[in-house]
C-alpha positions in Angstrom: -48.8 65.6 -202.0 -45.6 65.5 -200.0 -46.8 62.5 -197.9 -47.8 60.6 -201.0 -44.4 61.3 -202.6 -42.6 60.2 -199.5 -44.7 56.9 -199.2 -44.1 56.3 -202.9 -40.4 56.7 -202.6 -40.2 54.5 -199.5 -42.1 51.8 -201.3 -39.7 51.9 -204.2 -36.6 51.7 -202.0 -37.8 49.5 -199.1 -35.1 47.0 -198.1 -33.3 47.5 -201.5 -29.8 48.6 -202.3 -29.3 51.8 -204.2 -26.5 53.1 -206.4 -25.6 56.7 -206.6 -24.5 57.8 -210.1 -22.7 61.1 -210.3 -22.6 63.3 -213.4 -19.6 65.2 -214.7 -20.1 68.2 -212.4 -19.6 68.6 -208.7 -20.6 65.7 -206.4 -22.2 68.1 -203.8 -23.9 71.4 -203.7 -22.9 74.3 -201.4 -25.0 72.8 -198.6 -23.3 69.5 -198.7 -26.2 67.7 -200.5 -25.2 64.9 -202.9 -25.8 65.7 -206.6 -26.4 62.3 -207.9 -28.9 60.1 -209.7 -30.3 57.3 -207.5 -30.7 53.9 -209.2 -32.4 51.0 -207.6 -32.5 47.6 -209.4 -31.6 49.4 -212.7 -34.3 52.0 -212.4 -33.5 55.7 -212.3 -35.5 56.7 -209.2 -35.1 60.5 -209.9 -36.8 60.0 -213.3 -39.4 57.7 -211.8 -40.4 60.3 -209.3 -40.7 62.9 -212.0 -42.6 60.6 -214.3 -45.0 59.7 -211.5 -45.7 63.4 -210.8 -43.9 63.5 -207.5 -41.0 65.7 -208.7 -40.1 68.4 -211.3 -37.0 69.1 -213.2 -35.3 72.2 -211.7 -32.0 73.6 -210.6 -29.9 71.7 -213.1 -26.2 72.5 -213.2 -24.8 72.9 -216.7 -22.3 70.1 -215.9 -25.0 67.7 -214.7 -27.1 67.2 -217.8 -26.3 63.7 -219.1 -29.7 62.4 -218.3 -31.6 65.7 -218.7 -33.4 64.7 -222.0 -35.0 61.7 -220.3 -35.9 63.7 -217.2 -37.5 66.4 -219.4 -39.5 63.8 -221.4 -40.7 62.2 -218.2 -41.8 65.6 -216.9 -43.6 66.3 -220.1 -45.5 63.0 -219.9 -46.5 63.6 -216.3 -47.7 67.1 -217.1 -49.7 66.0 -220.2 -51.4 63.3 -218.1 -51.9 65.7 -215.2 -50.2 63.3 -212.8 -49.3 64.2 -209.2 -48.2 67.8 -208.8 -49.5 68.5 -212.3 -53.0 67.5 -211.2 -53.2 70.5 -208.9 -53.7 73.8 -210.6 -51.0 76.3 -209.6 -49.1 73.8 -207.5 -46.0 74.2 -209.7 -44.7 77.7 -210.7 -43.3 76.9 -214.1 -41.7 80.3 -214.6 -39.7 80.0 -211.4 -39.4 76.2 -211.5 -40.5 75.5 -208.0 -43.5 74.4 -206.0 -46.0 76.8 -204.5 -45.9 75.6 -200.9 -49.0 77.5 -199.9 -50.9 75.4 -202.5 -49.5 72.1 -201.2 -52.1 69.5 -200.6 
């Protein structure tokens, strides 16, 4: 699943400009990773990855929730249609909101 997600993302972004949109909270986490939404040609790539079943909604800071309703709706749709990570039983631990790496395909 990881390779498919990587290829999907590369295809979406290949030779295109992206815009990082920051929410109200911090711009980086404690590891120095950017906390931003990625937009490409007006499309929210974070949401697209979730809607396509290549991501889940997890680890959301209380101050970074402006697009959370849309993200949760996209996750709900992917889950209902058993798309991507939702097509593999036990791949996502919904209680802990993370992937079970031992089950990764």
